[in-house]
C-alpha positions in Angstrom: 0.0 0.0 0.0 1.4 3.4 -1.0 1.7 6.4 1.3 -1.0 8.1 -0.6 -3.4 5.2 -0.1 -2.6 5.1 3.6 -3.4 8.8 3.9 -6.6 8.4 1.9 -7.6 5.4 4.2 -6.8 7.5 7.3 -8.8 10.4 6.0 -11.8 8.2 5.3 -11.6 6.8 8.8 -11.5 10.2 10.3 -14.5 11.3 8.2 -16.5 8.2 9.3 -15.7 8.9 12.9 -16.6 12.5 12.6 -19.9 11.6 11.0 -20.6 9.1 13.8 -19.9 11.6 16.5 -22.1 14.2 14.8 -25.0 11.8 14.4 -24.7 10.8 18.1 -24.7 14.4 19.2 -27.7 15.2 17.0 -29.5 12.2 18.5 -28.6 13.1 22.1 -29.1 16.9 21.5 -26.2 18.0 23.6 -26.0 21.7 23.8 -23.2 24.1 24.9 -23.5 27.4 26.6 -21.5 30.4 25.2 -19.0 29.9 28.0 -18.6 26.2 27.3 -18.1 26.9 23.6 -15.5 29.6 24.3 -13.7 27.1 26.6 -13.8 24.4 23.9 -12.3 26.9 21.4 -9.8 28.2 24.0 -11.0 31.8 23.5 -12.6 34.5 25.6 -16.4 34.9 25.4 -15.9 38.4 23.8 -13.6 36.8 21.1 -16.4 34.2 20.5 -18.8 37.1 19.8 -16.3 38.5 17.3 -16.0 35.1 15.7 -19.7 34.9 15.3 -19.8 38.3 13.6 -17.0 37.3 11.2 -17.7 33.7 10.4 -21.1 33.2 8.8 -20.5 29.4 8.7 -20.1 29.2 12.4 -23.1 27.6 14.2 -25.6 30.0 15.8 -27.1 29.6 19.2 -30.7 28.3 19.4 -33.6 30.1 21.0 -32.3 29.0 24.4 -28.9 30.7 23.7 -27.0 27.4 23.5 -25.1 25.9 20.6 -25.9 22.4 19.4 -22.8 20.3 19.9 -23.3 18.4 16.6 -23.3 21.7 14.7 -20.1 22.8 16.5 -18.3 19.5 15.7 -19.3 19.7 12.0 -18.1 23.3 11.9 -14.8 22.4 13.5 -14.3 19.4 11.2 -15.3 21.0 7.9 -16.1 24.7 8.0 -14.0 26.5 10.5 -12.1 29.5 9.1 -8.6 29.9 10.3 
């Protein structure tokens, strides 16, 4: 097996695991407060507000003011702007 094939296999495994965790979180409905999300991203809450203003792909809080963990994981895996 070539290095390229090994990398492709590893990426496919990571994608499957990410999808499984996302599905589990959607099923469980785990939600994060703004402070929990800031802690997860290792930023201050004010920085999180700035990130929300800049990154339109970033998950938005629900009517309860909390973020769906499944959306956060998907954004971290596929859509987060650096």
